LUMROTOR-206176 format. One record per residue (C-alpha): residue in one letter; x, y, z. Coordinates in steps of 0.02 Angstrom, whole numbers, plus 50000, padded with zeros to 5 digits. Last residue first. Example, Ala and Ser with C-alpha at 12.3 -4.5 7.8 and 13.67 -1.06 7.14 Angstrom:
BEGIN
s506844994750357a506154977550390
END
This chain:
BEGIN
p497905109450458a499545098450506p499275080850445l498465068350571a499655054550633e499005038450599p497965029150745a498775018450881a497615002850881n496205003151008a494795002450894e495664985450803a495964976450944t494264982351011d493364972950893v491544981550926k490284970951013k488554969250918r487114979450982g486604986350814w487544994950684l489444994950694g490024978950604e490734984950449a489234979550337t487954987250472i488775004650435q488625002650247a486804995550262r486215009050377i486945021750264r485965014450117t484315012350199l484605032050261m484795035450075s483385026550011e482205031550143l482665050450111q482465046649928d480675041249952q480195055250072e481045067249925e479795059149799p478185061749916s478695079549940l479515084550113p479135097050234d477675088250283f478405071850312v479785073450452a479225089050572e477435089250535r477065071150530v478265067650674f477415081050778t475705075850721v476075057250771h476625062050945g475055072050981p473975058250938a475085043351015a475125052851193a473345050251250r473225032151194i474925028851248e474555034551415d472965026751446w473585010051378g474885010851520a473715014151651d472814998051594t474424988151607l475614983651454a476494968451486i478164964251499d478604946051499q479954935251593g480664918851536r480334903451615g478554899651613d478774893051428a477674903951313d476474911151444s478054919351498h478014924351693a477324943051713r478114960351734a476934974851752v476914989451629t476065008651651g475975007351845k477195022051879v478205010951995e478174997651841m478755011051745r480255014451850k480704996651836v480444993651665l481735007251627h483174998551724s482654982351637l482704989451476r484314997451510s485054980351580r484334969651421d485294980251289w484294990551186g483984990550983l482004992451031d481594975950948a482964967751049a482464974151204l480764968451162d481394949851140g482274949951282s480884955351383r479714943851324k478214952151250r476534958651299a474994969351228g474114953051209p474834952051031c475894965651006e475704983450953s475344991851104l476964984851185a477984993351039a476985009051092l477395007851272v479195003651266s479485018151141y478515030651241e479465027451400v480975029951300v480425044951228s479995052351412l478135053551446a477405068051530s476145068551389d476125083751278r477625095051360q478725077751393l478135070251226q478795086051120r480255088651228d480985069551190i480625071051008a481495087651010t482975079951101p482965064550985f483185076850849e484655085450906w486055075050910i485695067050748f485155081650665e486775090450724r487765077150647l486785079050497t487195096350461l488875093250522w489105080750394i488335090350252a489345103950280k490955092750294e490495083950138r490375101450038e492035107350104d493005092750081l492965078350188w494645069750201r495135053750141p496345044750251q497945042850199s498545025050179e498285025049988e499475041449970a500805031550070s500655016949944m500025000050006
END
């Protein structure tokens, strides 16, 4: 490999502007969603995510490990959240009907009330923030672009909850060129 081939391909000005806009969106949009939910329903985005996921399950319940996987979370994160939600009365833990060994997370009547109250405002926010500013063609383009980016990251083994190869990640970086 030549010295030129081993050098990073630095971002040009256009790419840098796009990256900085995307990075800001990635960091700020979840906060905007959380603020909307807190304002309109007093639910956090993570609580809403659990309630919404359970509301779409048969019997409004799911094995905890499967729910964590569906949400892209590790089991520990879900377990801590479920403890807080149990105190609020929006979910309950129950032995799995499937095998009696696992644990299901079930939506309670109070949880149903919370998701029914929160969903209309949340859907309105998503529609107004994401879909209304874009034409149907732009929506298709956005989906296509995000799908390709996710596929690239997945191909590199960095999407999802898999462990990163720490030997490679901790290798000494090449010296950065002077600006």
